[in-house]
N, C-alpha and C positions, 0 to 999 in steps of 0.2 A: 581399699583392696589393690593389690599389685597385679599387673598383667601376668599372664602365663607365658613361661619360656619353655619351649620344647626344642629338642634336637632330634632330627630324623636322619637316619642312616640306612642305606640299602646295602645289604650284604649279598653273598653268592645266592644264586637261584632267586634273585629279586625279593629276598626276604626283607621287609622293611621293619625297622626297630625304632620306636619313638620313646625318648627319654625326657622326663620332667627335669629341667635343669635348675629351676628356682621355685621356691614355695609361692603359690599364688596369693597366699594370705599375708606373709610377712616379708617376702623377698629373699629369704635365706637361700644361699647357694649351696646345693647339694654336692657332696663328694661323689665320685663316679660309682662307688660301691655302697653308698648309704641307702638305707631303706626309706623310700618315700612315704609309704603308708604309715610307718611308725611316727614320722615327723608330723604328718597331716593329722593323725589321730590325737596329737597333743593340743591341737587348736580347739577353741570353743566355737559353737555355731555363730556367735556374734562376729567372729573374725571373718566369716564369709558373708556378712550382711544379713544373717538370719536371726530370728528371735532366740533368746536363751531357751534351753531345754525346759519344757513344761509351760512355757508362756505362749498363749494362743491369741492372735489378733481378734478383735471384735467382728471384723468383716471376713473371717476365714471361710464362711459358707456362701459368700456372694459369688455369682457367676463370673468367670474370667472374661467371657465374651458376651456381647449383646446377642439376643435371640435372632436367628436368621430366618427370614420368611422365604418360602419357596414359591415360585411362580408357576401356576397351573395354566396350561394352554388348552 
């Protein structure tokens, strides 16, 4: 996976505009008026390090974190 490249600009009235300059999955450099969502939609989940569509890991239902005990005083 390629790192994300963003360009942030501040315009009048302090309006901040952030633009994705490169695709985070393949490193493709976007033209200034090119649609980012259209390009990203062409990628498969595997390009982002995810499972292919319809494939579920065996441990998908295991807890993400260990159980936290609370201390009663």
